[in-house]
C-alpha positions in Angstrom: 7.2 10.1 -18.5 9.1 13.2 -19.7 11.1 15.3 -17.4 8.5 18.1 -17.5 5.9 15.7 -16.2 7.6 15.8 -12.8 7.4 19.5 -12.4 5.1 20.8 -9.6 3.1 24.0 -9.7 3.4 26.5 -6.9 0.0 25.2 -5.6 1.3 21.6 -5.5 4.6 22.6 -3.8 2.5 24.2 -1.0 1.0 20.7 -0.4 4.3 19.0 0.2 5.2 17.9 3.7 7.2 20.3 5.8 10.5 19.4 7.5 8.5 18.9 10.7 6.1 16.5 8.9 9.0 14.6 7.4 10.5 14.2 10.9 7.1 13.1 12.2 7.0 10.3 9.5 10.5 9.2 10.3 9.7 9.0 14.0 6.2 7.7 13.9 6.2 5.6 10.7 3.1 7.2 9.2 1.9 10.6 7.8 -1.5 12.0 6.9 -1.1 14.3 3.9 -2.8 17.6 3.0 -5.5 17.4 0.4 -3.7 15.9 -2.7 -6.8 14.9 -4.7 -9.7 17.0 -5.7 -13.2 15.9 -4.9 -13.7 15.3 -8.6 -10.7 13.0 -8.8 -11.8 11.1 -5.7 -15.3 10.7 -7.2 -13.8 9.5 -10.5 -11.9 6.8 -8.6 -15.1 5.6 -6.9 -16.9 5.6 -10.3 -14.0 3.6 -11.8 -14.4 1.0 -9.0 -18.1 0.7 -9.9 -17.2 0.0 -13.5 -14.5 -2.4 -12.5 -16.8 -4.4 -10.2 -19.3 -4.5 -13.1 -16.6 -6.1 -15.3 -14.8 -3.3 -17.1 -11.1 -3.7 -17.8 -8.9 -1.5 -19.9 -6.4 -4.3 -20.0 -5.8 -7.6 -18.1 -2.7 -9.2 -16.7 -0.8 -11.3 -19.3 -0.4 -14.1 -16.8 -2.0 -14.9 -13.4 0.6 -14.6 -10.6 0.7 -17.4 -7.9 -0.7 -15.4 -5.0 -2.9 -12.9 -6.8 -5.7 -11.4 -4.6 -8.6 -11.0 -7.0 -12.2 -10.8 -5.9 -14.8 -12.1 -8.4 -18.6 -11.6 -8.2 -19.2 -15.3 -7.4 -17.7 -14.6 -4.0 -20.5 -12.3 -3.0 -20.5 -9.2 -0.9 -17.4 -9.8 1.1 -14.2 -7.9 1.9 -12.8 -7.5 -1.6 -9.2 -7.2 -2.7 -8.1 -6.8 -6.4 -4.4 -6.5 -7.1 -2.9 -4.6 -10.0 -5.8 -2.1 -10.3 -3.3 0.5 -11.5 -2.4 -1.7 -14.5 -6.0 -2.8 -15.3 -7.8 0.5 -15.1 -6.8 3.6 -17.0 -8.8 6.0 -14.8 -7.0 4.8 -11.7 -3.7 4.9 -13.5 -4.3 8.5 -14.7 -5.3 9.9 -11.3 -2.7 8.0 -9.2 0.1 9.0 -11.6 -0.4 12.6 -10.3 3.2 13.7 -9.7 2.2 15.3 -6.4 1.5 11.9 -4.8 4.9 10.6 -5.8 6.5 13.8 -4.7 5.0 13.6 -1.2 6.1 9.9 -0.9 9.6 10.9 -2.0 9.8 13.7 0.5 8.9 11.6 3.5 11.0 8.6 2.4 13.9 10.9 1.6 14.5 9.4 -1.8 15.0 11.0 -5.3 12.7 8.6 -7.1 9.4 6.8 -6.4 8.3 3.8 -8.5 5.1 1.9 -8.3 5.4 -1.5 -6.5 1.8 -2.7 -6.6 -1.8 -1.5 -6.1 -4.9 -3.1 -4.6 -8.5 -2.0 -4.9 -10.3 -2.6 -1.6 -14.0 -2.7 -0.8 -15.0 -3.3 2.8 -18.8 -3.8 3.0 -20.9 -2.4 5.9 -21.2 -5.8 7.6 -20.2 -5.5 11.2 -21.2 -9.1 11.8 -18.6 -10.4 9.4 -15.2 -10.7 11.1 -13.7 -11.4 7.6 -13.8 -7.6 7.3 -11.1 -7.2 10.0 -7.6 -6.6 8.7 -5.3 -8.1 11.4 -2.0 -6.5 12.6 0.8 -6.9 10.0 3.5 -5.0 8.3 4.1 -5.0 4.5 7.8 -5.6 4.5 7.1 -9.3 5.5 5.5 -9.8 2.1 8.3 -8.0 0.2 11.2 -10.2 1.2 12.5 -10.3 -2.5 13.1 -6.5 -2.2 16.4 -5.0 -1.0 14.9 -1.9 0.4 13.7 -1.3 4.0 12.3 2.1 3.0 9.4 1.2 0.8 6.0 2.7 1.8 2.3 2.5 1.1 -0.2 5.3 0.4 -3.7 4.4 1.5 -6.1 6.3 -0.7 -9.8 6.2 0.4 -12.6 7.3 -2.0 -14.5 9.3 0.7 -14.1 10.7 4.2 -12.7 7.7 6.1 -13.1 7.4 9.9 -13.3 4.8 12.6 -17.0 4.0 11.9 -16.0 2.9 8.4 -13.0 0.9 9.7 -10.2 3.2 8.7 -6.6 2.2 8.7 -5.0 2.1 12.1 -1.3 2.4 12.8 0.8 1.1 15.6 2.7 4.3 16.3 6.5 4.1 15.9 6.5 0.3 15.3 8.7 0.7 12.2 11.7 1.3 14.5 11.3 -1.9 16.4 13.7 -4.8 16.2 11.8 -7.9 15.2 11.8 -11.3 16.9 10.0 -14.4 16.0 10.4 -14.1 12.3 9.7 -17.4 10.5 8.5 -18.7 7.2 4.9 -17.8 8.0 5.6 -14.1 7.9 5.9 -14.3 4.1 2.3 -15.4 3.9 -0.4 -12.8 3.5 -2.5 -12.0 6.6 -5.6 -13.5 4.9 -3.7 -16.9 5.0 -2.9 -16.7 8.8 -4.8 -16.9 12.1 -5.6 -13.5 13.5 -4.8 -14.5 17.1 -1.3 -15.5 15.9 -0.8 -12.0 14.4 -2.1 -10.3 17.6 0.4 -12.3 19.6 3.3 -11.5 17.2 2.6 -7.8 17.7 2.5 -8.0 21.5 5.7 -10.1 21.5 7.6 -7.6 19.4 6.4 -4.7 21.4 7.5 -6.4 24.6 10.9 -7.3 23.1 11.4 -3.6 22.4 10.1 -2.5 25.8 7.4 -0.6 23.9 3.7 -0.1 24.5 1.4 -0.8 21.6 -0.1 2.6 20.7 -2.9 2.2 18.1 -3.7 5.3 16.2 -6.8 5.2 13.9 -6.1 7.7 11.1 -9.2 9.8 10.2 -8.7 10.7 6.5 -10.7 13.6 5.1 -11.8 13.2 1.5 -8.9 13.8 -0.9 -6.2 13.3 1.8 -3.9 10.3 1.8 -2.4 8.3 4.6 1.2 7.1 4.1 3.0 4.4 6.2 6.4 2.9 6.3 6.8 -0.7 5.1 7.7 -1.8 8.7 4.8 0.0 10.4 2.3 -2.4 12.0 -1.2 -1.6 10.8 -4.7 -3.1 10.4 -8.3 -2.0 10.3 -11.5 -2.8 12.1 -15.1 -3.6 11.0 -17.1 -1.3 8.9 -20.0 -0.2 11.1 -21.2 2.5 8.8 -23.9 2.6 6.2 -21.7 2.6 3.1 -18.8 0.5 1.8 -15.3 1.6 2.7 -13.5 1.9 -0.6 -9.8 2.6 -1.1 -6.7 1.7 -3.0 -3.5 0.5 -1.2 -0.9 2.1 -3.4 2.5 0.4 -2.6 5.6 2.3 -3.6 9.3 1.7 -4.1 12.1 4.0 -3.3 14.9 4.5 -5.8 17.3 2.0 -4.3 15.0 -1.0 -4.4 15.8 -4.0 -6.5 15.2 -7.7 -6.6 17.2 -10.1 -4.3 16.9 -13.9 -3.8 15.1 -14.9 -0.6 14.6 -18.5 0.6 12.6 -19.9 3.4 13.9 -22.7 5.7 13.0 -25.5 3.2 15.2 -23.9 0.6 12.3 -22.9 -1.5 12.8 -19.5 -3.1 10.1 -16.9 -2.4 8.3 -15.6 -5.5 6.5 -12.3 -5.3 3.7 -11.7 -7.8 5.7 -9.0 -9.6 8.4 -11.6 -10.3 6.3 -13.4 -12.9 5.1 -10.2 -14.6 8.0 -7.8 -14.9 10.7 -8.0 -17.5 14.1 -9.5 -16.7 17.4 -7.7 -16.1 20.5 -8.5 -18.1 21.4 -11.2 -15.6 18.0 -12.8 -15.8 16.4 -11.5 -12.5 13.1 -9.7 -12.1 13.4 -6.0 -13.0 11.6 -3.9 -10.4 12.0 -0.9 -12.7 9.9 -2.4 -15.5 7.9 0.6 -16.8 4.8 -1.5 -17.5 4.3 -2.7 -14.0 6.7 -0.5 -11.9 6.6 2.9 -13.6 8.4 5.9 -12.2 5.8 8.1 -10.5 8.2 10.8 -9.3 11.8 11.8 -10.2 13.5 14.6 -8.5 14.7 17.3 -10.8 18.2 18.8 -10.6 
């Protein structure tokens, strides 16, 4: 993108977080934005999801990564996750490339640049009897062990007003500041591959170790607003007890300092994140987390 693409209008600048809101994010580990997307943009995302589920792709991944989350119609009306939606769908790419989103992320993360890390289209059907719709407690940093940064963050972008009835995202307030105990090889596995009771126990143990109380905050997100959370903030979501699907994109973001690092589990096996098999290589042969095809710059602070 050109330098001019990162300039904000006066109207956009009025939507940036205040100093008090930045301090809130730094203390609590999450932040609910002002209205960053118009109703038309949100409706366009929802329509793009309809087309995607019907089979539309503007492009497809050149290779299939080892741990790709990718719902297909044969799986039925279950909790759906489709990674790399930003890459595969041009409408999603156009709307979520809106500089204001990256600028908000940069402001609260206190970084001069925001790059995409990954993106996941999520569809939670209104099936309160299906416990597969519950997202257990976890934090994203566990899955990003090949990253050097501890300041990455996620923007949760619903396609409608999102409240507790629909199973909105719920934060464990302030948990990004906890010291962690009990880390093991299992933490690198996605929550869908782990027992929910084990993750509940991990949350309680870490809270106790830090002499903290688990304070769960369901984030009610009005249409067009976005919820941001720190990569070490525990979060999850409950059942959808509403009458419509809960749709959203988890928009994972890198700060300027992030780059690849080797990370091995106790067996000596090197962890491979999905991006590692997609992005270009650096001069020394390592995955380049600044690859413009998969990790484009979404915001760059101007001098």
